[in-house]
N, C-alpha and C positions, 0 to 999 in steps of 0.2 A: 294447265292440265285439267281435263274434265274430272268431275268428282267421281263418276262411275268407273273411271280408269285407275283411280288411285288404289282402292282396296281390291285385292284379288280374291281374298277369302279369309275365313277365320282360322286361327291356329289353336288347336285344342290338345293339351297334354296334361298329365297329372300335376306337374309342377305349376303350370299356368292356371289350373283349376283352383289350387290353393291360393294363388295370388289374387284370383278373382274374388274368392270368398273373403279373404282377409283384408285386402287393400284396394278393392274396386278396380283392379287392373284387368284389361282385356287385351288380347293380342291378335294381330292380323298379319297376313302376308300382304305386302304392299309393292307397288311398282318401284323399281330401282331408282328411278329419277324423281320420285316424290319426296318433298321436304316435310319437315315436322309440321309446318303450317298447313300444307296440303292435306296431310293425314288428319290433323285435328278438325279442319273445316269439313272434310268428307264424313268423318264419324258424326259430327254434330248434325250435319244435314241429313244423312241417311237414316240415323237411328233416333233423331230428335232428343239428344242428351247434351249436357254441358261437359266439355273436356277441361280437365284441370292441368294435365301434363302429358307430353308425348316423348317417348324415348325410341330411338331407332337403332337397329343393329343390322349390319350386313353379315349374313351367315354364309360362310364359305362351304362349298360343296365337298362332301366326303368322297375319298377314292373308294370305288367299288369294283369288285371282280366280276367280269362277265365271261364265264368259261375260262379260257387260258389267258385272255387279255384283260388289262386293267382299264377301267373307265372312270369317269368322275361325274357326280351329280352336279346339277346347275347351282350356281350361287343364287341366293335370294335375300330380300330385305324384309326384316321383321320389325313391326312397330308394336310397342307396349303402350297402351293408352290408359291413363288414370282418369276416372270420372269424378265429378263432384258428388258430395254426400247425397244419398237418396236416389241417384240415377242408376239405372241398370239397363243392359241390353238383353232383350228377351231371346235373341238368337242363341245365346250361350247358356241360358238358364235351363233349357231342356237337355243339354249335352251331358251334364254330370250324372243324370239318372240312368 
C-alpha cells in the first residue's frame, strides 16, 4: 500500500486534544486495509517524526435519520499514534487555538 493512501486525514476532537497534550498521541482516519506497520511507516515518512506505538480501532457507523427513512454512516478506521519524547506534528498544533 502506498504511503499517501494510508492516511486519509487528521481526526480532531476535544478528547483527542487532551491526549495530544498529555501523552503525545495523535489520531488519524486511515484506510480500512492499512495495518499498524503501514500507519507507523506513513506517519514517520510524511511528518518526519519517530513513532513509539500505534493503536487502531474500527469505528462503526451510527444510524442516522434522513427524513422518514433511516440510514447509516460509513464505517471507518481510526489510528492513534504515540510519538517519541520531543517529537510533535505541526499540523495539529494550530488546531487547538
